[in-house]
C-alpha positions as CSV (number, residue, x, y, z in Angstrom):
1,M,170.7,51.9,86.5
2,F,170.3,55.3,88.6
3,F,166.5,55.3,88.3
4,D,166.7,51.6,90.1
5,A,168.8,53.1,92.8
6,K,166.8,56.3,92.9
7,D,169.5,58.6,92.2
8,Y,167.9,61.2,89.6
9,A,170.0,63.7,90.4
10,A,172.9,61.6,88.6
11,A,170.7,60.1,86.1
12,A,169.8,64.1,85.3
13,R,173.9,64.6,84.9
14,V,174.2,61.6,82.6
15,L,170.9,62.5,80.6
16,V,171.8,66.2,80.1
17,A,174.6,64.7,77.7
18,L,172.6,62.5,75.7
19,V,169.8,65.0,75.0
20,E,172.1,67.6,73.5
21,E,173.7,64.7,71.5
22,V,170.1,63.8,70.0
23,P,168.1,66.8,71.1
24,E,165.6,65.5,68.4
25,Q,164.4,62.4,69.9
26,T,161.6,61.9,72.7
27,G,162.8,58.8,74.5
28,P,166.0,60.6,76.1
29,R,164.5,64.1,77.1
30,L,161.2,62.1,78.6
31,L,163.8,60.3,80.8
32,L,165.5,63.7,81.3
33,A,162.5,65.6,82.4
34,R,161.4,62.0,84.9
35,S,164.9,62.2,86.5
36,Y,163.6,66.2,87.2
37,Y,160.8,65.5,88.5
38,H,161.6,63.1,90.9
39,S,164.6,64.8,92.0
40,A,162.5,67.6,92.4
41,Q,164.0,70.2,89.8
42,L,160.5,71.1,88.8
43,R,161.0,74.0,86.6
44,R,163.8,71.8,84.9
45,A,161.5,69.0,84.3
46,E,158.6,71.5,83.0
47,T,161.1,73.2,80.5
48,E,162.2,69.8,79.0
49,L,158.0,68.5,79.0
50,R,157.1,71.6,77.3
51,T,159.8,71.2,74.7
52,I,158.4,68.0,73.9
53,V,154.6,68.7,74.1
54,E,155.6,71.9,71.5
55,R,157.0,68.9,69.2
56,D,154.5,66.3,69.5
57,P,151.2,67.6,70.7
58,V,149.6,64.0,71.0
59,E,152.6,62.4,73.2
60,H,150.4,61.6,76.2
61,Y,152.9,60.6,78.9
62,A,154.6,63.6,78.1
63,R,151.3,65.4,78.9
64,L,150.5,63.8,81.8
65,M,154.0,64.2,83.5
66,L,153.5,67.7,82.4
67,G,150.2,68.2,84.3
68,R,151.6,66.6,87.4
69,T,154.9,68.9,87.6
70,L,152.4,71.7,87.8
71,Q,150.5,70.1,90.3
72,R,153.3,69.7,92.5
73,Q,154.0,73.6,91.7
74,S,150.6,74.2,93.1
75,R,149.6,75.3,89.3
76,H,146.9,73.0,89.5
77,E,144.5,75.3,87.2
78,E,147.2,75.1,84.4
79,A,147.7,71.2,84.9
80,E,144.3,70.4,84.9
81,S,144.0,71.1,81.0
82,H,147.2,69.0,80.6
83,L,145.6,66.1,82.5
84,R,142.1,66.2,80.6
85,I,144.3,65.8,77.4
86,A,146.7,63.2,78.8
87,S,143.4,61.3,79.5
88,A,141.9,61.6,76.0
89,L,144.6,60.6,74.5
90,A,144.8,57.6,76.5
91,G,141.1,56.8,76.0
92,D,140.4,57.7,79.6
93,F,137.0,59.4,78.9
94,D,135.0,60.6,82.0
95,E,131.4,59.5,81.5
96,Q,129.9,61.9,83.7
97,R,131.6,65.0,81.5
């Protein structure tokens, strides 16, 4: 509902409680990271995404979002490794490399 309305800050407020309730579940934490990302709370998004990646290094979407979050913070060099891993996990191999 909040995502449909593009009210990402409100979504984050709701999702924080859910993540606290079920911290081991990836889905709610990923939604929280997305809501932080879309509401330009990039440090918070990064924290949530790093938690996911530490727990599940092959979580493709978390890697992709972490790379994009780092890019938005002008941390392009750091973002590149996460974006490459996300591409490899998705099977998007660049034939020129």
